[in-house]
C-alpha positions in Angstrom: 131.7 95.0 87.4 130.5 92.1 89.4 129.8 88.9 87.2 126.6 87.7 86.4 125.5 84.3 88.2 123.7 83.3 84.9 124.9 83.9 81.5 122.2 83.2 80.0 120.7 85.4 77.1 117.7 85.1 78.7 118.9 86.7 82.0 117.8 89.9 82.8 120.8 92.0 84.5 120.7 93.1 87.9 123.9 94.7 88.7 125.8 98.0 87.5 128.6 100.1 89.0 130.9 103.2 87.9 134.0 104.5 89.7 135.7 107.9 89.5 138.9 109.6 91.1 138.1 112.0 93.6 140.2 114.9 94.9 139.6 114.5 98.2 140.6 112.3 101.2 138.6 109.2 101.7 137.5 110.4 105.0 136.2 113.9 103.0 134.4 111.5 100.6 132.9 109.1 103.1 131.6 112.4 105.2 129.7 113.7 102.2 128.5 110.4 100.8 126.7 109.6 104.2 125.3 113.3 104.8 121.8 113.0 103.6 121.5 116.4 103.0 124.0 116.3 100.1 123.5 113.0 98.8 120.9 114.1 96.6 122.9 116.6 95.2 124.5 114.1 93.5 122.1 111.8 92.3 119.9 112.4 89.3 116.6 110.4 91.1 116.8 111.4 94.4 115.4 114.5 95.6 115.6 114.5 99.4 116.5 111.9 102.4 115.3 112.6 105.9 116.3 109.6 108.9 113.4 107.4 110.7 113.0 106.8 114.0 114.9 109.5 115.5 118.3 108.5 114.2 121.0 111.3 113.6 124.0 109.9 111.5 124.6 107.1 109.6 125.4 104.2 111.0 124.3 100.1 110.5 121.0 99.7 111.2 119.9 102.7 110.5 116.8 103.3 108.8 116.4 106.5 106.4 113.7 107.6 103.9 114.6 108.8 100.4 111.9 110.7 97.8 112.4 110.0 94.1 112.0 111.2 91.3 112.6 109.7 87.3 110.6 111.8 84.6 106.7 112.3 85.8 107.2 109.4 88.7 107.3 110.1 92.1 108.1 107.5 95.1 109.7 107.4 98.2 111.7 104.2 99.4 112.7 103.2 103.0 116.2 102.0 103.0 118.7 100.5 106.4 122.4 101.2 106.4 123.9 97.3 106.5 128.0 98.8 106.2 129.0 102.2 107.5 133.1 101.6 107.6 134.5 105.6 107.8 136.7 106.4 104.9 136.1 102.8 103.4 132.4 101.7 102.5 128.5 102.8 103.1 125.7 100.5 101.7 122.0 100.1 102.5 119.1 97.7 101.5 115.7 98.9 99.6 113.4 98.7 100.6 114.3 96.9 104.1 113.2 93.0 104.9 112.2 92.6 101.4 113.7 89.3 99.7 114.4 91.1 96.7 115.4 94.4 97.8 118.4 96.5 95.8 121.8 97.1 97.5 123.4 100.2 97.0 126.7 100.2 97.7 129.6 103.1 97.8 133.5 101.5 98.5 136.1 104.2 98.6 139.7 103.6 98.5 142.7 106.3 99.6 145.1 106.3 96.6 147.0 109.2 97.9 146.5 111.5 101.3 144.2 113.5 99.2 142.1 111.5 96.7 140.7 108.0 96.5 139.0 106.1 93.9 135.1 105.9 94.3 132.8 102.6 93.3 128.6 103.2 93.7 127.1 99.8 92.6 123.4 98.2 93.1 122.7 94.9 92.9 118.5 95.1 92.2 117.8 90.7 92.0 114.5 92.2 91.4 115.3 93.7 88.3 115.4 89.7 87.0 111.8 89.2 88.2 109.7 90.8 85.4 106.2 90.3 87.5 107.4 92.1 90.5 107.9 96.2 90.0 110.5 97.6 88.8 111.3 94.4 86.8 108.9 95.6 84.4 110.3 98.6 83.3 112.2 98.1 80.1 115.7 99.3 80.8 115.4 100.3 84.4 118.7 98.7 84.8 120.6 100.4 82.2 119.3 103.7 83.3 120.3 102.8 87.2 124.5 102.3 85.8 123.2 105.8 84.4 122.4 106.9 87.0 125.3 105.9 89.1 127.8 107.7 86.0 125.9 110.7 87.0 126.2 110.5 90.3 130.0 109.7 90.8 130.5 112.3 87.9 128.8 114.7 90.5 131.0 113.5 93.5 133.9 114.0 91.8 133.0 117.7 90.3 131.9 118.5 94.2 135.4 117.7 94.8 137.1 119.2 92.2 135.7 123.2 93.1 
């Protein structure tokens, strides 16, 4: 968990994470997390992803669009890959070039030849801005943290079959 910059009780939470132990190599887990066809199978909100601008693989600077659903609300958002370090880390910002963009990150730490510790985290500064959507959604940070836990449990399950 990242420390909060502002410790006042009025500060809205903007960060969260979840960590699991996965029975898969760091290379295989990275390949899974960066496969835009498989990534949505892990997330409770993401329905599908597609590369933009003729991109075909995850690398820094590549953009993709995520199609999401939460309850009855559906939306899509463009994302830009900011970290693509095979077997170690994958991260992207959404939406690109927005000063309050959310960063989603996956950190992979090999713990053995066929095991690793994976952490999904988010840093969503817009959640501290109640006048900016989705900061207006009560409990959004908690919901995103719950989504991290679900995504990581689904990743763990994908490698335990």
